[in-house]
LUMZABA-639705 format. One line per 8 residues: number of its first residue (from 1); their letters; for each residue z, x, y of C-alpha. Coordinates in pm, 1 decimal. Layout:
NUM	a	Z/X/Y ~ ...
//
This chain:
1	mirfpyil	2493.8/13830.0/14571.1 ~ 2806.8/13710.8/14389.6 ~ 2928.9/13531.9/14702.7 ~ 2651.4/13273.8/14696.6 ~ 2790.2/13075.2/14397.3 ~ 3134.6/13077.3/14557.9 ~ 2992.2/12937.0/14880.6 ~ 2812.8/12662.0/14689.1
9	fflfiasf	3129.3/12583.2/14496.0 ~ 3332.1/12565.8/14820.0 ~ 3075.6/12335.7/14981.2 ~ 3080.5/12112.0/14674.4 ~ 3461.3/12087.7/14678.2 ~ 3468.6/12048.3/15055.9 ~ 3233.3/11752.4/15038.3 ~ 3502.1/11563.7/14844.0
17	sfakelth	3789.8/11688.8/15055.5 ~ 3629.7/11590.6/15383.8 ~ 3478.7/11262.4/15268.1 ~ 3537.2/10997.9/15530.0 ~ 3791.0/10732.3/15443.1 ~ 3649.9/10387.0/15495.6 ~ 3796.1/10162.0/15760.7 ~ 3792.4/9784.3/15748.8
25	ndaekilk	3492.0/9785.4/15983.5 ~ 3304.7/10038.5/15765.4 ~ 3365.1/9830.8/15453.3 ~ 3267.3/9511.5/15631.5 ~ 2939.9/9665.7/15750.3 ~ 2857.0/9799.0/15402.1 ~ 2912.6/9458.9/15241.6 ~ 2728.8/9263.8/15513.0
33	dhiklyen	2434.3/9502.8/15504.9 ~ 2401.6/9468.1/15127.5 ~ 2432.8/9087.7/15146.1 ~ 2160.6/9074.5/15410.8 ~ 1934.7/9309.7/15215.8 ~ 1982.6/9106.8/14897.4 ~ 1930.9/8770.3/15072.1 ~ 1610.9/8895.4/15238.3
41	yqvgsvnk	1490.6/9007.5/14897.1 ~ 1555.1/8663.7/14747.8 ~ 1389.7/8476.2/15037.8 ~ 1078.0/8691.1/15051.5 ~ 831.3/8750.7/14780.4 ~ 953.7/8977.5/14503.8 ~ 805.7/9316.5/14569.3 ~ 869.4/9669.4/14457.6
49	ewhekihk	959.8/9799.6/14806.4 ~ 1251.9/9555.7/14853.9 ~ 1365.3/9610.6/14498.0 ~ 1380.4/9985.7/14561.6 ~ 1565.6/9934.0/14893.4 ~ 1831.6/9726.2/14721.9 ~ 1881.4/9979.9/14443.0 ~ 1889.3/10272.3/14686.9
57	nyddvlyp	2147.0/10095.9/14904.2 ~ 2356.0/10009.6/14598.9 ~ 2340.0/10360.9/14452.2 ~ 2381.7/10555.7/14776.9 ~ 2611.0/10335.0/14985.9 ~ 2770.8/10040.2/14811.5 ~ 2863.6/10180.4/14468.9 ~ 3035.6/10492.5/14607.7
65	sldqikkl	3237.2/10267.5/14842.8 ~ 3363.3/10010.1/14593.1 ~ 3687.4/10187.2/14505.5 ~ 3773.1/10243.1/14871.8 ~ 3697.3/9877.9/14948.5 ~ 3935.3/9779.3/14667.1 ~ 4203.2/10007.3/14809.2 ~ 4161.0/9860.4/15158.9
73	vcknkdvs	4189.6/9505.9/15025.5 ~ 4494.2/9573.5/14808.5 ~ 4685.9/9825.2/15018.6 ~ 4644.3/9632.1/15343.1 ~ 4642.7/9287.1/15182.7 ~ 4318.4/9238.9/15374.1 ~ 4229.9/8875.0/15308.0 ~ 3924.5/8872.3/15534.5
81	lldlyiqf	3775.7/9173.8/15355.7 ~ 3853.0/9012.1/15018.3 ~ 3678.2/8692.6/15132.6 ~ 3374.1/8895.8/15237.0 ~ 3380.0/9081.3/14904.6 ~ 3376.1/8748.7/14720.9 ~ 3091.4/8631.9/14945.5 ~ 2910.0/8951.7/14845.4
89	lvstrnsa	2959.5/8863.5/14476.4 ~ 2826.5/8512.2/14535.2 ~ 2525.9/8645.3/14728.7 ~ 2434.1/8898.0/14460.5 ~ 2459.0/8655.9/14166.9 ~ 2137.2/8778.6/14008.6 ~ 2242.2/9142.1/14007.4 ~ 2298.9/9310.6/13673.5
97	aeaprwil	2551.3/9550.6/13827.3 ~ 2887.9/9522.2/13655.2 ~ 3095.1/9754.8/13874.4 ~ 3151.2/9498.6/14154.0 ~ 3294.7/9255.3/13898.6 ~ 3515.9/9528.9/13752.4 ~ 3645.9/9595.0/14104.2 ~ 3733.7/9226.3/14142.8
105	gdmylsep	3925.3/9249.5/13814.1 ~ 4104.0/9559.6/13940.3 ~ 4192.8/9381.2/14266.7 ~ 4337.8/9098.7/14057.3 ~ 4544.3/9344.9/13855.4 ~ 4694.5/9472.1/14181.0 ~ 4711.1/9149.8/14386.6 ~ 4674.4/8847.1/14154.7
113	dmvlaain	4805.9/8581.4/14393.0 ~ 4590.3/8698.0/14682.9 ~ 4274.8/8711.7/14468.0 ~ 4332.8/8367.9/14316.2 ~ 4405.2/8219.4/14658.7 ~ 4076.1/8360.9/14788.4 ~ 3882.9/8223.8/14490.7 ~ 4052.1/7885.4/14526.3
121	rlegekrk	3913.5/7859.7/14880.8 ~ 3570.4/7832.8/14717.6 ~ 3437.3/7503.2/14589.4 ~ 3234.2/7379.7/14299.4 ~ 2990.4/7608.8/14124.0 ~ 3073.3/7910.5/14343.7 ~ 3437.6/7891.2/14237.7 ~ 3343.5/7867.1/13868.5
129	lilkdlef	3103.4/8161.3/13893.7 ~ 3355.7/8385.6/14067.4 ~ 3627.6/8290.3/13819.2 ~ 3391.8/8400.1/13540.1 ~ 3327.6/8725.1/13730.8 ~ 3704.1/8772.1/13762.4 ~ 3756.0/8713.3/13391.5 ~ 3477.9/8958.8/13303.8
137	gfdnivga	3605.8/9225.3/13542.2 ~ 3969.1/9182.7/13441.3 ~ 3886.7/9196.6/13069.1 ~ 3695.1/9519.8/13121.3 ~ 3966.4/9680.7/13333.6 ~ 4238.6/9586.3/13085.6 ~ 4020.4/9702.3/12795.6 ~ 3969.2/10039.6/12961.8
145	lknkikke	4343.7/10071.5/13023.3 ~ 4419.8/9979.3/12660.3 ~ 4179.4/10249.6/12544.5 ~ 4369.2/10506.5/12751.1 ~ 4691.1/10404.2/12579.0 ~ 4527.3/10424.3/12235.5 ~ 4401.6/10775.5/12311.3 ~ 4752.7/10881.4/12409.8
153	ieke	4893.5/10734.7/12088.3 ~ 4631.0/10916.9/11884.1 ~ 4741.5/11249.8/12037.6 ~ 5072.9/11216.8/11854.7
//
């Protein structure tokens, strides 16, 4: 009887250890699928079923992948994936989700020139909106990092 909790604990830990690393193609599919889902929602009549599909996709697929997408973009200097990520931000303008904007800020912290070059390929209102998203995300990332420093100082 005591073994059962150990088995559950092992399965829980194993689920993190064996989690599949995203490839460029995986990340691309995740972003394109969410863009398509969101665009279909905006084109069609607003209904509860589509709203639930979008939230389920965000919670179950997109959100858990954001950090890996950031790592793919920054580690591999993957400009095409960054461009698609920015297209995703443009397409989901009406979303209240903040995490995607934080990720853009984190990408900027790691690869500022690449991120700015990608944003500067946009024109007009899209460029302004994404620059505001970048500012918001960057401010939040830097704020979180400052708080970590403050907590370390307070330990003294």
